[in-house]
C-alpha positions as CSV (number, residue, x, y, z in Angstrom):
1,X,19.9,35.9,-9.2
2,X,18.1,32.7,-8.6
3,X,15.3,32.9,-6.0
4,X,15.7,30.9,-2.9
5,X,12.8,28.4,-2.6
6,X,10.6,28.4,0.4
7,X,11.0,25.3,2.6
8,X,8.8,23.4,3.2
9,X,7.2,23.7,-0.2
10,X,3.4,23.8,0.2
11,X,1.2,20.7,-0.4
12,X,-0.1,20.8,-4.0
13,X,-3.8,20.9,-4.7
14,X,-5.6,17.5,-4.8
15,X,-5.3,16.0,-8.2
16,X,-8.5,15.7,-10.2
17,X,-9.4,12.1,-11.3
18,X,-8.9,11.0,-14.9
19,X,-10.8,7.6,-14.9
20,X,-7.6,5.6,-14.8
21,X,-9.4,2.6,-13.2
22,X,-12.7,2.9,-14.9
23,X,-14.7,-0.4,-14.6
24,X,-12.0,-2.1,-12.5
25,X,-12.5,-4.0,-9.2
26,X,-10.0,-3.4,-6.4
27,X,-9.0,-5.2,-3.2
28,X,-7.0,-3.2,-0.6
29,X,-5.6,-4.6,2.6
30,X,-5.1,-2.5,5.8
31,X,-7.5,0.1,4.5
32,X,-9.1,1.2,7.8
33,X,-8.1,4.5,9.4
34,X,-6.6,7.5,7.7
35,X,-3.5,6.0,6.2
36,X,-2.3,5.1,2.7
37,X,-4.7,2.1,2.5
38,X,-7.8,4.2,3.0
39,X,-6.5,7.0,0.7
40,X,-5.8,4.3,-2.0
41,X,-9.3,2.9,-1.7
42,X,-10.8,6.4,-2.0
43,X,-8.6,7.3,-4.9
44,X,-9.5,4.1,-6.8
45,X,-13.1,4.9,-6.5
46,X,-12.5,8.5,-7.7
47,X,-10.6,7.0,-10.6
48,X,-13.7,5.0,-11.7
49,X,-13.4,1.6,-10.0
50,X,-16.7,-0.1,-10.1
51,X,-16.2,-2.1,-6.9
52,X,-13.8,-1.9,-4.0
53,X,-13.2,-4.4,-1.2
54,X,-11.3,-3.2,1.8
55,X,-9.9,-5.4,4.6
56,X,-8.4,-4.7,8.0
57,X,-7.9,-6.2,11.5
58,X,-9.6,-3.3,13.3
59,X,-13.4,-3.8,13.3
60,X,-14.5,-0.3,14.4
61,X,-12.1,1.5,12.1
62,X,-13.0,-0.8,9.2
63,X,-16.7,0.0,9.8
64,X,-15.9,3.7,9.8
65,X,-13.9,3.4,6.6
66,X,-16.8,1.6,4.9
67,X,-19.3,4.2,6.0
68,X,-17.1,7.0,4.7
69,X,-16.6,5.4,1.3
70,X,-20.2,4.4,0.9
71,X,-21.3,7.9,1.8
72,X,-19.1,9.5,-0.8
73,X,-19.7,6.9,-3.5
74,X,-23.2,5.6,-3.1
75,X,-23.4,4.5,-6.7
76,X,-20.5,2.0,-6.3
77,X,-20.0,-1.3,-4.6
78,X,-17.9,-0.9,-1.5
79,X,-17.6,-3.9,0.8
80,X,-15.2,-4.9,3.6
81,X,-14.1,-7.9,5.7
82,X,-12.1,-8.3,8.8
83,X,-8.9,-10.2,7.8
84,X,-5.5,-10.8,9.3
85,X,-2.9,-11.4,6.6
86,X,-0.8,-13.5,9.1
87,X,-3.6,-16.2,9.1
88,X,-3.8,-18.2,5.9
89,X,-7.5,-19.2,6.4
90,X,-8.4,-15.6,6.7
91,X,-6.4,-14.7,3.6
92,X,-8.3,-17.4,1.7
93,X,-11.6,-16.2,3.1
94,X,-10.8,-12.6,2.1
95,X,-9.9,-13.5,-1.5
96,X,-13.0,-15.8,-1.8
97,X,-15.2,-13.0,-0.5
98,X,-13.7,-10.3,-2.8
99,X,-13.9,-12.6,-5.9
100,X,-17.5,-13.4,-5.1
101,X,-18.6,-9.9,-4.4
102,X,-16.9,-8.3,-7.4
103,X,-17.1,-11.1,-10.0
104,X,-13.3,-11.1,-10.1
105,X,-10.6,-8.8,-8.7
106,X,-8.6,-6.8,-11.2
107,X,-6.3,-5.0,-8.8
108,X,-4.8,-6.1,-5.5
109,X,-3.1,-3.5,-3.3
110,X,-0.9,-5.2,-0.6
111,X,-0.8,-2.4,1.9
112,X,-0.7,-4.3,5.2
113,X,2.4,-3.8,7.2
114,X,3.7,-3.4,10.7
115,X,6.5,-1.3,12.1
116,X,8.1,-0.5,15.4
117,X,11.3,0.8,16.9
118,X,13.8,-1.4,18.6
119,X,17.6,-1.8,18.6
120,X,18.8,-5.2,17.4
121,X,20.4,-6.0,20.7
122,X,17.1,-5.5,22.5
123,X,14.8,-7.1,19.9
124,X,13.0,-10.3,20.8
125,X,12.3,-13.1,18.3
126,X,8.6,-12.3,18.7
127,X,9.1,-8.7,17.7
128,X,11.2,-9.7,14.7
129,X,8.9,-12.4,13.6
130,X,5.7,-10.3,14.0
131,X,6.9,-7.5,11.8
132,X,8.1,-9.9,9.1
133,X,5.0,-12.0,9.3
134,X,2.6,-9.1,8.7
135,X,4.8,-7.0,6.3
136,X,6.6,-9.6,4.2
137,X,4.9,-13.0,4.6
138,X,1.4,-11.3,4.6
139,X,2.2,-9.8,1.2
140,X,3.4,-13.2,0.0
141,X,0.2,-14.9,1.2
142,X,-2.1,-12.4,-0.4
143,X,-0.1,-12.4,-3.7
144,X,-0.1,-16.2,-3.8
145,X,-3.8,-16.4,-3.2
146,X,-4.6,-13.7,-5.8
147,X,-2.4,-15.1,-8.5
148,X,-4.3,-18.4,-8.4
149,X,-7.4,-16.4,-9.4
150,X,-5.8,-13.9,-11.8
151,X,-3.6,-16.3,-13.8
152,X,-6.5,-18.3,-15.3
153,X,-8.0,-15.0,-16.4
154,X,-4.7,-13.8,-18.0
155,X,-4.9,-10.3,-16.5
156,X,-4.6,-8.3,-13.4
157,X,-2.3,-6.0,-11.5
158,X,-0.8,-6.2,-8.0
159,X,0.8,-3.3,-6.2
160,X,2.9,-3.8,-3.1
161,X,3.6,-1.1,-0.5
162,X,7.3,-1.2,0.2
163,X,9.5,1.5,1.8
164,X,12.7,3.4,1.2
165,X,14.0,1.6,4.3
166,X,14.2,-1.4,2.0
167,X,17.2,0.5,0.5
168,X,18.6,2.7,3.2
169,X,19.6,2.3,6.9
170,X,18.0,3.7,10.0
171,X,18.6,2.9,13.6
172,X,16.0,0.7,15.4
173,X,14.4,-0.3,12.1
174,X,16.2,-3.6,11.3
175,X,13.1,-5.7,11.4
176,X,11.0,-3.3,9.3
177,X,13.8,-2.6,6.8
178,X,14.5,-6.3,6.3
179,X,10.7,-6.9,5.8
180,X,10.4,-4.1,3.2
181,X,13.6,-5.2,1.4
182,X,12.0,-8.6,1.2
183,X,8.8,-7.0,-0.3
184,X,11.0,-5.5,-3.0
185,X,12.7,-8.8,-3.7
186,X,9.3,-10.6,-3.7
187,X,7.9,-8.0,-6.1
188,X,10.8,-8.5,-8.6
189,X,10.7,-12.3,-8.5
190,X,6.9,-12.8,-8.4
191,X,6.6,-10.3,-11.2
192,X,8.6,-12.4,-13.7
193,X,6.4,-15.4,-13.0
194,X,3.2,-13.4,-13.2
195,X,4.2,-11.7,-16.4
196,X,3.9,-15.0,-18.2
197,X,0.2,-14.8,-17.5
198,X,-0.3,-11.1,-18.5
199,X,-0.3,-9.9,-14.8
200,X,1.8,-7.0,-13.6
201,X,3.3,-6.8,-10.1
202,X,5.1,-3.6,-9.0
203,X,5.7,-1.7,-5.8
204,X,5.7,1.8,-4.4
205,X,8.4,2.8,-2.0
206,X,7.3,5.8,0.2
207,X,9.7,7.7,2.3
208,X,7.4,9.3,4.9
209,X,3.7,10.0,4.7
210,X,2.0,11.5,7.7
211,X,-1.2,10.0,9.0
212,X,-2.8,9.6,12.5
213,X,-1.5,6.0,13.2
214,X,2.1,7.0,12.4
215,X,1.8,10.1,14.6
216,X,0.6,7.9,17.5
217,X,3.4,5.3,17.1
218,X,6.5,7.5,16.4
219,X,8.0,10.4,18.4
220,X,7.0,13.8,16.9
221,X,10.6,15.0,17.0
222,X,11.7,12.1,14.8
223,X,8.9,12.5,12.3
224,X,9.7,16.2,12.0
225,X,13.4,15.5,11.5
226,X,12.6,12.9,8.8
227,X,10.2,15.2,7.0
228,X,12.7,18.0,7.0
229,X,15.2,15.8,5.1
230,X,12.9,15.5,2.1
231,X,13.5,17.6,-1.0
232,X,10.2,19.5,-0.5
233,X,10.9,19.9,3.2
234,X,7.8,18.0,4.1
235,X,6.3,14.6,4.4
236,X,4.1,13.2,1.6
237,X,0.4,13.4,1.9
238,X,-1.2,9.9,1.9
239,X,-3.1,10.7,-1.3
240,X,0.2,11.5,-3.0
241,X,1.3,7.9,-2.4
242,X,-2.1,6.6,-3.4
243,X,-1.7,8.4,-6.7
244,X,1.4,6.4,-7.5
245,X,-0.4,3.2,-6.5
246,X,-3.2,4.0,-8.9
247,X,-0.7,4.7,-11.6
248,X,0.9,1.4,-11.1
249,X,-2.5,-0.3,-11.2
250,X,-3.5,1.4,-14.3
251,X,-2.9,0.8,-18.0
252,X,-0.4,3.7,-18.0
253,X,2.0,1.3,-16.3
254,X,1.4,-1.5,-18.9
255,X,5.2,-2.1,-19.4
256,X,6.3,-1.9,-15.8
257,X,7.2,-5.3,-14.4
258,X,8.8,-5.9,-11.0
259,X,9.6,-2.2,-10.5
260,X,9.7,-0.4,-7.2
261,X,8.9,3.3,-7.7
262,X,10.5,5.6,-5.1
263,X,8.1,8.2,-3.8
264,X,10.7,9.8,-1.6
265,X,11.8,13.1,-3.0
266,X,15.0,11.4,-4.3
267,X,16.2,10.7,-0.9
268,X,16.2,6.9,-1.2
């Protein structure tokens, strides 16, 4: 008789680093706080990145993130800058800063995004535009600015944070789902152009990963329900998503172009 698995399946042990990004320089947007961005910055350093630049719009949390990373990795270059990806001058300032500090960015992680819950009939233009401006157009702005630096060097990797909502439907998520579907399309199209210069652009598509900001902005009952639908009966840990981002940024993904990897327990 086949044993009945225990649901939810426990979180696995934290994966030991393997030097996947040894000697690389990395720029991560929206990396303050305890979400996927911070987990990614931390994971890239664990995987041997020589320099990491993080950006966010929250000054206090950005400072806390910098202190935490510098405390854990005192032998590495860890810098940060306040930056709003909806503002083109700030995007240019961030890329200039990161390039100057590191001597050239090898990996860009476009993690900045904005969600919310609202039925279409009740949604204002401002709500719609704000979510798309941060999530989709912000990713475009950062990609455009970084490609101008990477293309002359003939190398680099860009990883975008998408979402399974770019594929599937959920009530009150029309603006966010449209933005993330746009991120997927941007990834595919920009990747073909970038490939001509030896640059890889791909995306990760998380289903649900619990972190403090999400818990503050979504009802607990909804989060519990969404997590229970996953194959493991639980939400992802933020570091599990960061692992996929690191893989896509690494040489192990050398032949992936314009792909969106679903990290969603096959429930996309």
